[in-house]
Structures are given as C-alpha cells and as structure tokens.
C-alpha positions in Angstrom: -52.3 30.5 -2.4 -48.4 31.6 -2.7 -46.1 30.8 0.6 -45.9 33.2 3.6 -49.0 35.4 4.5 -49.8 38.0 6.9 -53.1 39.4 8.0 -54.4 42.9 8.9 -56.0 44.1 11.9 -54.8 47.1 14.4 -58.1 49.3 12.8 -60.5 46.6 13.1 -62.1 48.4 16.1 -62.1 51.6 15.1 -63.3 51.2 11.4 -65.9 48.9 13.3 -67.2 51.4 15.5 -66.8 53.7 12.1 -69.1 52.1 10.2 -71.8 51.1 12.8 -72.2 54.7 13.6 -72.7 55.6 9.8 -72.5 52.9 7.4 -74.4 53.0 4.3 -73.1 52.2 0.8 -72.5 52.7 -2.7 -72.4 55.8 -5.2 -74.2 56.6 -8.4 -71.6 55.1 -10.6 -70.0 57.3 -13.3 -67.9 55.8 -15.8 -66.4 52.7 -15.1 -62.3 53.4 -13.8 -63.1 56.8 -13.2 -61.7 58.2 -9.6 -64.1 60.8 -8.2 -63.5 63.3 -5.6 -66.1 65.5 -4.0 -64.7 69.2 -4.6 -67.7 71.0 -3.3 -66.6 70.2 0.4 -70.5 69.7 1.5 -70.7 66.1 1.2 -70.9 64.5 4.6 -69.3 61.3 5.3 -73.0 60.1 6.3 -74.5 61.3 2.8 -71.8 59.9 0.6 -72.4 56.4 2.2 -75.8 56.6 1.7 -75.6 57.8 -1.6 -72.9 54.8 -2.3 -75.5 52.1 -0.6 -77.8 53.4 -3.1 -76.3 52.7 -6.3 -77.4 50.1 -8.9 -74.5 48.3 -10.3 -74.8 48.1 -14.4 -75.0 44.5 -15.1 -73.9 43.9 -18.6 -72.7 40.5 -20.5 -68.9 39.8 -19.5 -66.0 40.4 -21.6 -63.0 38.5 -21.5 -61.1 38.7 -18.5 -58.4 41.5 -18.8 -54.5 40.5 -18.7 -54.4 41.9 -15.5 -57.1 39.4 -14.3 -55.0 36.7 -16.0 -56.6 36.9 -19.5 -58.1 33.9 -21.5 -61.7 34.1 -23.0 -65.1 35.3 -21.9 -67.0 32.9 -19.8 -69.5 31.4 -21.6 -72.8 30.5 -20.6 -74.1 28.0 -18.1 -75.4 24.4 -19.3 -79.0 26.2 -18.1 -78.3 29.3 -20.7 -77.6 31.7 -17.8 -75.4 34.2 -19.1 -72.7 35.6 -16.2 -73.0 39.4 -16.1 -70.4 42.1 -15.1 -70.7 45.5 -13.1 -68.9 47.6 -10.8 -69.1 48.8 -7.5 -68.3 52.2 -6.3 -66.5 52.2 -2.7 -64.5 54.5 -1.0 -60.6 54.5 -1.5 -59.9 54.9 2.1 -63.1 53.7 4.1 -61.4 56.4 7.0 -62.9 59.0 4.8 -65.9 58.0 3.1 -67.0 61.4 1.6 -63.2 61.3 -0.3 -62.4 59.6 -3.4 -63.9 56.5 -4.5 -62.5 53.8 -6.8 -64.4 50.9 -8.8 -64.5 47.1 -8.1 -64.9 44.6 -10.8 -67.9 42.3 -9.7 -69.3 39.0 -11.7 -72.5 37.3 -11.1 -74.6 34.5 -12.5 -78.1 34.3 -11.5 -79.7 31.6 -9.4 -81.4 28.8 -11.3 -83.8 28.4 -8.6 -88.0 29.5 -8.5 -87.9 32.8 -6.9 -89.3 31.8 -4.1 -86.6 29.2 -3.0 -83.8 31.8 -3.6 -82.0 32.8 -0.1 -79.9 35.7 -1.7 -76.0 36.2 -3.4 -73.3 33.8 -2.0 -70.1 35.6 -2.6 -66.5 33.7 -3.1 -63.4 34.7 -2.4 -60.9 32.1 -4.1 -57.9 33.4 -1.9 -54.2 34.8 -2.8 -54.4 37.4 -1.7 -54.6 38.7 -5.2 -56.3 36.2 -7.3 -59.1 37.4 -9.5 -62.6 36.4 -8.5 -63.9 37.8 -11.9 -61.5 35.5 -13.7 -61.7 32.3 -11.3 -65.4 32.0 -10.7 -66.5 30.8 -14.2 -64.1 28.0 -14.5 -65.0 27.0 -10.7 -68.8 27.3 -11.4 -69.6 23.7 -12.2 -68.6 22.8 -8.7 -70.8 25.6 -7.4 -73.8 24.2 -9.4 -76.3 22.8 -6.9 -75.6 26.1 -5.0 -77.1 27.9 -7.4 -80.2 26.5 -7.2 -80.9 29.0 -4.3 -78.1 31.7 -4.4 -77.0 34.1 -7.1 -73.2 33.2 -7.2 -71.0 36.3 -7.4 -67.5 37.1 -6.7 -65.2 40.3 -7.7 -61.7 41.4 -8.0 -60.5 42.6 -4.3 -59.2 46.3 -4.2 -55.9 46.4 -5.7 -56.4 43.4 -7.4 -57.0 42.5 -11.4 -59.5 45.2 -12.9 -60.3 46.8 -9.2 -57.1 49.2 -9.5 -55.0 46.3 -9.6 -51.6 47.3 -7.7 -48.6 47.2 -10.3 -45.1 46.6 -8.9 -43.4 46.0 -12.4 -40.5 48.8 -13.3 -38.3 48.5 -16.6 -35.4 48.8 -14.4 -36.3 45.8 -11.8 -35.0 42.2 -12.9 -37.1 39.5 -13.6 -37.4 37.7 -10.3 -36.5 34.4 -11.5 -32.9 36.1 -11.6 -32.7 36.3 -8.0 -31.7 33.5 -5.8 -34.7 33.9 -3.1 -32.3 31.3 -0.8 -29.1 33.3 -0.7 -27.2 30.5 1.0 -23.6 31.4 -0.5 -22.7 34.6 1.4 -23.6 38.4 1.9 -23.8 39.0 -1.8 -26.9 36.9 -2.2 -28.2 38.1 0.6 -27.7 42.2 -0.4 -29.3 41.0 -3.6 -32.5 39.6 -2.4 -32.9 43.2 -0.2 -32.0 45.2 -3.4 -34.6 43.8 -5.2 -37.2 43.6 -2.6 -36.5 47.3 -1.7 -36.6 48.1 -5.7 -40.1 45.8 -6.2 -41.6 48.3 -3.0 -40.3 51.2 -4.3 -41.6 50.3 -7.9 -44.7 49.5 -6.5 -44.9 53.0 -4.6 -44.2 54.9 -8.0 -46.8 52.9 -10.3 -49.6 52.5 -7.5 -48.8 54.9 -4.6 -52.3 56.6 -4.4 -53.9 53.0 -4.0 -50.7 50.9 -2.2 -52.0 52.2 1.3 -56.0 51.2 0.9 -55.7 47.7 -0.1 -55.7 45.5 3.1 -58.3 43.3 4.5 -60.1 45.5 6.6 -60.8 47.6 3.8 -61.7 44.8 2.0 -64.1 43.4 4.2 -65.4 46.9 4.3 -66.1 46.6 1.0 -67.9 43.4 0.8 -70.4 44.5 3.6 -71.2 47.8 0.8 -71.8 44.7 -1.9 -74.3 43.1 0.3 -76.3 45.9 0.8 -76.2 47.2 -2.9 -77.0 43.4 -3.5 -80.0 43.8 -1.7 -79.4 41.4 1.2 -80.3 41.5 5.0 -77.1 39.0 5.6 -73.9 38.1 3.7 -73.8 34.8 2.7 -70.1 34.2 2.1 -67.7 31.1 0.7 -64.1 31.7 1.6 -61.2 29.7 0.3 -57.6 30.1 1.7 -56.9 33.8 2.4 -60.4 34.1 1.7 -60.8 32.6 5.3 -58.9 35.5 6.6 -60.9 37.8 5.0 -64.3 36.0 5.9 -63.1 36.1 9.5 -62.2 39.8 9.2 -65.9 40.6 7.9 -67.1 38.4 11.2 -65.2 40.3 13.5 -66.5 43.7 12.0 -70.0 42.7 11.5 -71.3 39.7 13.8 -74.5 40.7 13.2 -74.4 40.6 9.6 -73.0 37.3 8.7 -75.5 34.9 7.0 -74.5 31.0 6.2 -70.6 31.5 5.5 -68.5 28.4 4.9 -64.4 28.9 5.6 -62.5 26.4 3.7 -58.7 25.8 3.8 -58.4 27.7 6.9 -55.8 30.2 7.8 -54.2 30.3 11.6 -55.2 34.1 12.3 -53.0 33.6 15.1 -49.7 33.7 13.6 -47.3 36.4 12.2 -45.9 36.6 9.0 -43.3 34.6 10.0 -45.0 31.7 12.0 -47.0 31.3 9.3 -44.3 30.6 7.0 -42.9 28.3 9.4 -46.0 26.2 9.9 -46.2 26.4 6.1 -43.2 24.9 5.9 -44.3 21.8 8.1 -47.2 21.6 6.1 -45.4 21.3 2.5 -43.1 18.5 3.9 -45.7 16.8 5.4 -47.7 16.2 2.3 -44.6 15.8 0.3 -44.3 12.9 2.6 -47.5 11.7 2.0 -46.6 12.0 -1.9 -43.2 10.2 -1.2 -45.1 7.3 0.9 -47.8 6.5 -2.2 -44.9 7.1 -4.5 -42.9 4.2 -2.7 -46.5 2.0 -2.8 -46.5 2.7 -6.6 -43.0 1.1 -7.0 -41.8 4.6 -8.4 -38.1 4.6 -9.0 -37.0 7.2 -6.4 -37.0 4.8 -3.7 -38.1 1.7 -1.9 -39.8 4.1 1.1 -41.2 7.7 1.6 -37.7 8.0 3.6 -35.7 7.5 0.8 -37.5 9.2 -1.6 -37.3 12.6 0.3 -33.7 12.3 1.2 -33.1 12.0 -2.7 -35.1 14.6 -3.6 -33.7 17.2 -1.0 -29.9 15.7 -2.3 -31.4 16.4 -6.2 -31.7 19.9 -4.9 -28.9 20.5 -3.9 -26.9 19.2 -7.2 -29.3 21.4 -9.0 -28.6 24.2 -7.3 -25.0 23.7 -7.9 -25.4 22.3 -12.0 -28.9 23.0 -13.1 -30.2 20.5 -16.0 -30.5 22.4 -19.5 -34.0 22.1 -21.2 -34.8 22.2 -24.9 -36.2 25.4 -24.4 -33.0 27.2 -23.4 -34.0 27.1 -20.2 -32.7 25.1 -16.9 -33.8 23.2 -14.2 -32.0 24.4 -10.9 -33.1 23.8 -7.3 -35.5 26.5 -6.9 -37.6 25.5 -10.0 -37.9 21.7 -8.8 -39.1 23.0 -5.0 -41.8 25.4 -7.5 -42.9 22.2 -9.4 -43.4 20.3 -6.3 -44.9 22.7 -4.1 -47.5 23.5 -7.6 -48.1 19.9 -7.6 -48.7 19.1 -3.8 -52.0 21.8 -3.9 -53.7 19.1 -5.7 -53.7 15.3 -5.2 -54.2 14.9 -9.0 -51.3 16.3 -9.9 -49.5 13.6 -8.0 -48.4 11.1 -10.7 -47.3 14.1 -12.7 -45.0 14.8 -10.0 -43.8 11.3 -9.8 -42.5 11.1 -13.7 -41.2 14.6 -13.2 -39.1 13.7 -10.3 -37.8 10.3 -12.0 -36.7 11.9 -15.0 -35.2 14.8 -13.0 -33.0 11.9 -11.6 -31.8 10.6 -14.4 -30.9 14.1 -15.7 -34.1 15.0 -17.4 -35.5 18.5 -16.4 -38.3 19.1 -19.1 -41.2 17.4 -17.2 -40.8 19.3 -14.3 -39.7 22.3 -16.4 -42.8 22.0 -17.7 -45.0 20.8 -14.8 -43.9 24.2 -12.7 -45.1 26.6 -15.9 -48.2 24.8 -16.5 -48.9 25.1 -12.5 -47.8 28.8 -12.3 -45.0 28.4 -9.7 -42.3 29.3 -12.1 -41.3 31.1 -15.0 -43.9 33.9 -14.6 -42.9 37.0 -16.4 -40.6 37.5 -19.0 -37.8 39.5 -20.3 -38.2 42.8 -22.0 -38.1 43.4 -25.8 -34.8 43.2 -27.4 -35.4 47.2 -28.0 -35.8 47.7 -24.4 -38.9 50.0 -24.5 -42.0 47.3 -23.9 -41.8 45.0 -21.0 -44.6 42.0 -21.6 -44.8 41.7 -18.2 -47.3 44.3 -18.2 -49.6 42.7 -19.5 -49.7 39.8 -17.2 -51.8 39.8 -14.5 -51.0 41.4 -11.2 -51.9 38.6 -8.4 -47.8 38.6 -7.5 -47.8 42.1 -7.1 -51.7 42.2 -5.4 -50.3 39.4 -3.1 -47.3 41.1 -1.8 -49.2 44.7 -1.7 -51.9 43.3 0.6 -49.5 40.7 2.5 -47.5 44.0 3.6 -50.4 46.4 4.1 -51.8 43.8 6.8 -48.7 42.7 8.7 -46.8 45.0 11.0 -44.2 42.8 10.9 -40.7 43.9 9.5 -37.9 41.4 9.4 -34.1 41.8 9.1 -31.7 39.6 7.7 -30.3 39.1 11.2 -34.7 37.8 12.2 -34.1 35.2 9.1 -30.8 33.7 10.1 -31.7 33.0 14.0 -34.6 31.5 12.9 -33.5 29.4 9.9 -33.0 26.3 12.1 -36.1 26.3 12.8 -37.2 26.3 9.6 -34.7 23.8 8.0 -35.8 21.6 10.7 -39.7 21.5 9.8 -38.4 21.2 6.1 -35.0 21.3 4.8 -36.8 20.7 0.9 -39.2 24.2 1.6 -37.8 25.5 5.2 -35.0 27.9 3.8 -37.1 29.5 1.0 -40.1 30.2 3.1 -37.9 31.6 5.8 -36.3 34.0 3.0 -39.9 35.1 2.2 -40.2 37.1 5.1 -37.9 39.8 3.8 -40.8 40.7 1.3 -42.1 43.3 3.1 -38.5 45.2 3.7 -38.9 48.7 2.7 -42.4 48.9 2.0 -43.7 52.3 1.9 -46.9 51.3 4.0 -46.7 50.6 7.4 -48.9 47.5 8.1 -51.9 46.9 10.1 -50.8 44.5 12.8 -49.0 40.9 13.7 -52.1 39.2 12.9 -55.9 39.5 11.8 -58.5 40.1 14.6 -61.2 37.7 14.0 -63.0 37.3 16.9 -66.7 38.0 16.1 -68.9 36.6 19.6 -72.7 36.6 19.2 -72.2 35.8 15.3 -74.1 33.0 13.9 -72.3 29.5 13.3 -69.4 29.6 10.6 -68.6 26.3 9.0 -64.8 25.8 9.2 -63.5 23.0 6.9 -60.0 21.8 7.6 -58.0 19.3 5.7 -55.6 17.3 7.2 -53.1 17.1 4.2 -53.3 20.6 3.5 -49.7 21.7 2.8 -50.7 25.6 2.3 -53.2 26.2 5.3 -52.2 23.5 7.7 -55.2 21.6 9.2 -54.4 23.2 13.3 -55.6 26.4 11.6 -59.2 25.6 11.6 -59.1 24.8 15.2 -57.5 28.1 16.1 -60.0 29.8 13.6 -62.6 28.0 15.6 -61.3 29.3 18.9 -60.7 32.8 18.2 -64.1 33.8 16.7 -65.7 32.6 20.0 -67.9 30.0 21.8 -70.8 28.1 19.2 -69.3 30.3 16.5 -66.7 28.3 14.6 -68.0 25.0 13.9 -65.4 22.2 12.3 -65.9 19.7 9.4 -62.9 17.4 9.1 -61.4 16.2 5.7 -58.8 13.6 6.0 -57.6 14.2 2.3 -54.7 15.6 0.4 -54.6 18.8 -1.6 -55.3 22.8 -0.6 -58.7 23.1 0.7 -61.4 20.4 0.3 -64.7 21.0 -1.1 -63.3 21.3 -4.5 -61.2 18.0 -4.4 -64.8 16.8 -5.1 -65.1 14.9 -2.3 -69.1 14.0 -1.9 -69.2 14.1 1.9 -67.7 17.3 1.7 -69.6 18.6 -0.6 -73.0 17.4 0.6 -72.1 18.8 4.0 -71.5 21.7 3.0 -74.4 22.1 0.5 -76.4 21.3 3.7 -75.6 24.4 5.8 -75.6 26.7 2.9 -78.6 25.2 1.2 -80.6 24.3 4.4 -78.8 26.0 7.3 -78.1 22.2 8.2 -74.9 22.4 10.2 -73.0 19.1 10.7 -72.5 17.2 14.0 -69.8 17.3 16.1 -66.6 16.0 15.0 -67.7 14.8 11.8 -65.0 13.3 9.3 -64.8 13.4 5.7 -62.5 10.6 4.4 -61.0 10.9 1.0 -60.6 7.7 -1.6 -57.2 6.7 -2.0 -55.3 7.8 -5.0 -54.4 4.7 -6.7 -52.0 4.0 -9.4 -53.0 5.0 -12.9 -55.1 7.9 -11.7 
C-alpha cells in the first residue's frame, strides 16, 4: 500500500437507499471486455439489476496475468490438484444508472478442498492498494489460506479500474518518467512548479486515456460490485478478508449492506476518521516508529551504523540529505539519491524479514556503495518503476506494465474530496518533519497528487458506520508503518457498538495474518471457520527477529 490514501463516502447513503429498494445484480455476460448499453430505452433499472443478478460467470482455467495486472506465469494447480478458475462479472458502469452501460470485472477462484456439507460459501479477498490486482495476487498467497479453503471457495477480483477490470491508464507519451520529478521540492519555486505541472499533466492524461471509466472507480461503487458478486456466487452473506485499503472497502461495504455482512476480517486497518492529509501525517509517524524499531534491532546486532537507535536514525537522515546533493552512481548507470534511499527503506519496513537486507544496504551506502539499496528498492517495487521511451520515440514500455500506480491515484482522488494547495502543504510541513524528518516531507508533498484531478471526489473520509451488523474482526499491528495501530480502534468505534472486535498483534511489518504468526492465524481462522471470536483484549506477540534471520 503506497503512502497517502483517502477514501470515499458522500454518495453512500443515497446509493444504499437505491440498492435497498431495487438491488438485483449481474447481467448475462457477453464477450469479455465488451461494453454494453441498452439502446432500446425500455429496460428499467429494476429489470437491469435482475438480469445482472441472474448472470452465470463462465469459469475457465486461468491464463497468465496480463501485463496490466503485473504479468507473470499462469497460476499452477494447488497441492490437491485444484485448478484456478477465472471469469468475468458484468456490473453497471455507474451504479446510479444500472440500466446504462456495463463493464466487466476480472475474477479468480479456487474451489473448496472440503466436503460439500462443510462448505460455508465463498471468501472474498481484497489485498489493498488501492490498485492491486486480486487476480494476480491470490494464487501467490494461497498457501497462507489453505486451511481456510477447507470450508470456503477462495475468491478475489480486480476492482473496477484495476488490472483487467477496465484498468485506468494515466500514461501519455508526453509525460516524463515520474522518477525524473523531485517529489520533495525543497529547493524553491521551480521544483514546486514542476511537481504541480506533473500532477496536472498526469490528471489530464488519465482523463484522456480513461475518461469514460474515471468517474466510476471509487470505493463506494466497488463495494456495490462486491454485493453483486455475493449474489452471483449464491451466498446469502458476504464472507470477506480485507487487508490495508481492503479494510476501507470492507468498512464501506458494511455501511452499505450491514444485514449482508457474514464473517469478515479486516487486517492492517485504515483509520476511517482521517482525510488525505491526516492519513499521510499518521503514516509519517508510523514509518518513523517502524524505522526506529529497525534501528534498535540493528544496534543490538552490532551493525556498523551506530551504537544505538538514535545514532542510526540520525546517520540515515544525514545520509539521505547527502545523497540528495551527491547521488551515488551504480554499475547499471543509475544513481542512488535521497528519494531512492527513502524508497528502499519504505519497502523494507513492510516486512520484517527484509530488515537484514536493509541493514546490509545502509551499511554499504554509508561506505559510498549504493548498489545494494538500489537493488533492494527495485526488488521491492518502490523505485525505478516505468522506463524510458524507445529510441525512436514511438512505443513507451510503461504501456506494458501494471496499472497499479495509476489505479491508486484514480481511486484515491475519486474517493477524496480534499484538494490541497502548495500553501496547505507548506503550512503543515513542520508537523510532518516533526513526525519524521526522513519520511514526513515526501508524505506531505504527496497530498498534491489529486491537484487538478478531473473528478470531484466523494468526501473527506469514508463512512463505515454499520450499526446492527454482525461482528467484524479487526486485526491491528502495533508496529505497522502503513496503517498505524490506532486505526483499528477508530474503525471499531465507527463501525458501531458490538460490531468491531479487536485483536492486537505486537509485531512488525504491514498487516498481521501474512506474517505467519501462529497466534494471529489461529485466531483469525477460528472466527472464519467456526465463528469463534477472540476474548476482549486478546494479544498475539511476534517472535523477535534474531541475528541471521
């Protein structure tokens, strides 16, 4: 989940009313990817919704993920021989006009390994972002969920605007590579103007290349898609596992359809009380705390960066400033500058097992060798995305890449009504620097990413109130850099009394279940498989990361 995210809400109440009175979803699917419109004018919204609800997806063996989904090989069979199946779901382009045009959403599933009488239903996953392809992601993480497959079909999807689901494209031959833009314009008006021009040009390219889809990729419409999918899969309730941004999506779903919530788990919980700038400030503190934890571990291992955590943090801040002035050249002709250093650290803080590599990279950079950190940043996908145009200026290889970054911006800006100015950022910059001199400035300036966006944006923050819904299990990680721990308590409060049930994980990295911690996995599985909730105040503790791990 990249930094600085915001969520939708303004139309939630009106769309909930619409759906409560007329929901029925899923149309007989025509050819994949084909846009449809009712041209006769006779189909009512109610009839269109009924047709959509009665569609039958054409499940088939999954091909390799498309480049827009991230690429890779076709998913192999599961250990018991179960093959992954893919299909498309026909859904309204605009849920306010269900008898209008439709779009296709890409789906993937693995059928349950258990006996038919033990099957609960489908368990729908969203792995976050926003912008991540669930179709490409689920097979790689499936070993973590094999126990859940004993009672569920495992299902995921590319949300609207993501991957193969009419993926948003903001690339344009006239745009510079984002790596050429200084995202922390600390050297005066010229750099600030360049960042603003880039953001506006990106917004214009999004409108040019994805204009017909762009207004309809927000979280509210994605939540309505999930309820349509629930009905098409034949489930009375939506059983759901949301991670990071997926917790926002799950909270919005619970608000819209509280009576349809089944067994739901939200892991790496986003704070639903924050607007875009508040979210970025919270993340600055979260990444700072996580880096201090890393630094304390590094000092205990006797690393060459300093005698204690404070020394290591100070050295790294100084190193970042020095690399901004004089980047370290690398053997591939590139350079490790301050932005790339922060990107590498940011990526490594998402999982504790990356800490040893981060230690080696920082020690090497302090000794004027940027190779390890540059490789780490690229391996973790935090830096170096994109590419240069071909020499003849015709084809841009970025067109063949995942659209995750574009979808992230589009969904964030569709959801968030906040539109910040340079003055807004400068006025809050001291708060960000105080929260983290290393991560704060970049996160502060990221608030300008929606400047000039062609879609107004729904609201300052998501509406997730779901009084009367069944319990939703919220897993908060005390060391989470991207979704700080406090978000779980605030989500519980906003969901409503007796709805949000908290489980605390005292660990590191983003999220908890995929850390492999047995306590977390056993507790979550007990709820999803048997409906057993943890006792209030339950805490799971991570095993300490020792030297050599």
